[in-house]
C-alpha positions in Angstrom: 11.2 -5.3 -12.8 11.6 -1.7 -11.5 9.3 -0.3 -8.9 7.6 1.9 -11.5 6.8 -1.2 -13.7 5.4 -3.4 -10.9 1.7 -4.2 -11.1 -0.2 -2.8 -8.1 -2.9 -5.0 -6.4 -5.6 -4.0 -3.9 -6.9 -6.7 -1.7 -9.8 -5.9 0.6 -10.3 -7.9 3.8 -6.6 -8.7 3.8 -6.1 -9.1 7.5 -7.0 -12.8 7.7 -8.2 -15.7 5.6 -8.5 -15.6 1.8 -7.5 -12.0 1.7 -4.4 -12.5 3.8 -3.3 -15.5 1.7 -3.8 -13.6 -1.6 -1.9 -10.6 -0.3 1.1 -12.7 0.6 0.7 -14.7 -2.7 0.9 -11.5 -4.7 3.9 -10.2 -2.7 5.7 -13.5 -3.4 4.9 -12.9 -7.1 6.6 -9.5 -7.1 3.5 -7.3 -7.0 3.1 -4.2 -4.9 0.2 -4.9 -2.6 -2.2 -2.6 -0.8 -4.5 -4.3 1.8 -7.3 -3.0 4.0 -9.5 -4.2 6.8 -11.5 -2.6 9.6 -8.9 -3.6 12.2 -5.0 -3.5 12.1 -3.1 -6.2 10.4 0.2 -7.8 11.6 1.4 -8.4 8.0 4.6 -6.4 7.6 6.5 -7.0 4.4 8.4 -5.1 1.8 6.0 -3.9 -0.9 3.0 -4.1 1.4 0.9 -1.3 2.9 -2.2 -1.6 5.0 -5.2 0.8 5.3 -7.8 0.8 8.1 -10.9 0.9 6.0 -14.5 -0.2 6.3 -15.4 -1.0 2.7 -19.0 -0.1 3.5 -17.9 3.5 4.3 -17.8 5.4 1.0 -15.6 8.2 2.5 -13.0 5.8 3.7 -12.9 3.9 0.4 -12.5 7.1 -1.6 -9.7 8.3 0.7 -7.8 5.0 0.3 -8.2 5.1 -3.5 -6.8 8.6 -3.6 -3.9 7.6 -1.5 -3.2 4.7 -4.0 -3.4 7.1 -6.9 -1.0 9.6 -5.2 1.6 6.9 -4.3 1.5 4.6 -7.3 -0.3 6.5 -10.0 -2.1 3.3 -11.0 -4.0 0.3 -9.9 -3.9 -2.9 -11.9 -5.7 -5.5 -9.8 -8.6 -5.4 -7.4 -9.5 -8.4 -5.3 -12.9 -7.6 -3.8 -12.7 -10.1 -0.9 -14.0 -8.3 2.2 -17.2 -9.9 3.4 -19.2 -11.0 6.4 -21.9 -13.7 7.0 -24.9 -14.1 9.2 -26.3 -17.6 9.0 -29.8 -17.7 10.3 -33.3 -18.5 9.3 -34.8 -15.6 7.4 -37.6 -15.5 9.9 -35.2 -14.9 12.7 -32.9 -12.4 11.0 -33.3 -8.8 12.2 -33.2 -6.0 9.7 -30.0 -4.6 11.3 -28.2 -7.9 10.6 -29.4 -7.9 7.0 -28.3 -4.2 6.5 -24.9 -5.0 7.9 -24.3 -7.9 5.5 -25.7 -5.9 2.6 -23.5 -2.9 3.3 -20.3 -4.9 3.5 -20.8 -7.6 0.9 -22.6 -5.7 -1.9 -22.3 -2.0 -1.3 -18.7 -2.3 -0.2 -17.9 -4.4 -3.3 -19.6 -1.8 -5.5 -17.9 1.3 -4.0 -14.4 -0.3 -4.0 -14.9 -1.5 -7.6 -16.1 2.0 -8.7 -13.1 3.8 -7.2 -10.6 1.2 -8.4 -12.0 1.3 -11.9 -11.3 5.1 -12.0 -7.6 4.4 -11.2 -7.4 1.6 -13.8 -8.9 3.8 -16.5 -5.7 5.9 -16.4 -3.8 3.1 -18.1 -6.8 1.5 -19.8 -6.1 -1.9 -18.3 -7.2 -3.6 -15.1 -8.5 -6.8 -13.5 -11.4 -6.8 -11.0 -12.1 -10.1 -9.2 -14.9 -10.2 -6.7 -16.0 -13.0 -4.4 -19.4 -14.7 -4.6 -20.2 -18.0 -3.0 -21.6 -21.5 -3.8 -24.4 -20.4 -1.4 -26.0 -18.8 -4.5 -26.4 -21.8 -6.8 -27.0 -24.2 -3.9 -29.8 -22.0 -2.4 -28.8 -23.0 1.1 -31.3 -22.7 3.9 -30.2 -20.3 6.6 -28.2 -18.2 4.2 -30.9 -16.1 2.6 -29.4 -12.7 3.2 -25.8 -13.8 2.6 -26.7 -15.5 -0.7 -28.8 -12.5 -1.7 -25.9 -10.2 -1.3 -23.6 -12.5 -3.2 -26.2 -12.8 -6.0 -26.1 -9.0 -6.1 -22.3 -9.1 -6.5 -22.7 -11.5 -9.4 -25.2 -9.2 -11.2 -22.9 -6.3 -10.5 -20.0 -8.3 -12.0 -21.8 -9.0 -15.2 -23.0 -5.4 -15.7 -19.6 -3.8 -14.8 -17.9 -6.2 -17.3 -20.0 -4.6 -20.0 -19.5 -1.0 -18.8 -15.7 -1.3 -18.3 -14.6 -3.4 -21.3 -14.0 -0.3 -23.4 -11.3 0.7 -20.9 -9.5 -2.6 -21.0 -10.8 -3.7 -17.6 -12.1 -7.2 -17.1 -14.5 -8.0 -14.3 -15.1 -11.5 -13.0 -16.1 -13.3 -9.8 -15.2 -16.5 -7.9 -17.6 -18.6 -5.9 -15.6 -20.8 -3.6 -17.0 -23.7 -1.7 -16.4 -23.3 2.1 -12.8 -22.5 3.1 -11.3 -23.1 6.5 -11.2 -19.4 7.7 -12.5 -17.4 10.6 -15.8 -16.9 8.6 -16.5 -20.6 8.6 -15.1 -21.7 12.0 -18.2 -20.3 13.8 -20.5 -22.6 11.8 -21.6 -25.7 13.8 -19.9 -28.9 12.5 -23.1 -30.6 11.6 -24.3 -27.6 9.5 -20.9 -27.5 7.7 -21.1 -31.2 6.9 -24.6 -30.9 5.5 -23.5 -27.9 3.4 -20.5 -29.8 1.9 -22.7 -32.8 1.1 -24.6 -30.6 -1.4 -21.5 -30.3 -3.5 -20.3 -32.7 -6.2 -16.9 -32.3 -4.7 -17.9 -32.5 -1.0 -14.8 -31.0 0.7 -13.4 -27.6 1.7 -11.9 -25.4 -1.1 -8.2 -24.8 -0.4 -6.5 -21.4 -0.5 -4.1 -22.7 -3.1 -7.1 -23.5 -5.4 -8.5 -20.1 -5.0 -5.1 -18.5 -5.8 -4.8 -20.6 -8.9 -8.1 -19.3 -10.2 -7.3 -15.7 -9.3 -3.9 -16.0 -11.1 -5.8 -17.1 -14.2 -8.2 -14.3 -14.1 -5.6 -11.6 -13.5 -3.1 -12.9 -16.0 -2.3 -10.4 -18.8 -3.4 -13.0 -21.4 -6.9 -13.2 -19.9 -8.2 -10.2 -21.7 -11.0 -12.3 -23.3 -12.4 -13.5 -20.0 -14.9 -11.1 -18.5 -18.3 -11.2 -16.9 -17.8 -14.7 -15.7 -18.7 -16.4 -12.4 -16.4 -19.3 -11.6 -17.7 -21.7 -8.9 -15.5 -24.2 -7.1 -16.4 -27.5 -5.7 -18.5 -28.5 -8.7 -21.3 -26.1 -7.9 -23.1 -24.2 -10.7 
């Protein structure tokens, strides 16, 4: 496949964890990949470029989107992965922490999806996959703000699916069970054990399992799948 025919994927939060894994997975699949994070990445590979972007900063997101448009003239896939967590009792959560989680998890997902959809509309095709969490259906104590932002992502997903279907763009979300990443390593072991015990499949979700679901959602034959939230670990 020529450079002009390659599908182009944008993966937010691609420095570490799920985003890093998916960026490398896409590269191995022959896609051109654009990644972004707030701090530099050490991922250097043919077909990959990295932007220093805070997804909660509208100006930075717009600039990145314009750069993608200038270089590739298209965007085929968006993986809205960037996110942060603040596990704490709602009574002990300061407004500044709540605003930070909201800005990254929800507003960031919204702005990146909005700008990405504008690029996808040029060719009337595209795949947007955002990340929710099993914290939404499990209604876990200590995750009120995090779960609320992910609930907002789910609502955004369903509405965008309706708004963008006329342009050939599908919009879906994945809700993984906990994954062994930097985001979960800070959670005390006893809390993580209690969280996993809420699941019918009481174990960590693997990166390979997430990639498998993503591959399904972004496949060219998945035009009929949109507005869906797919939970892993048996939650739902």
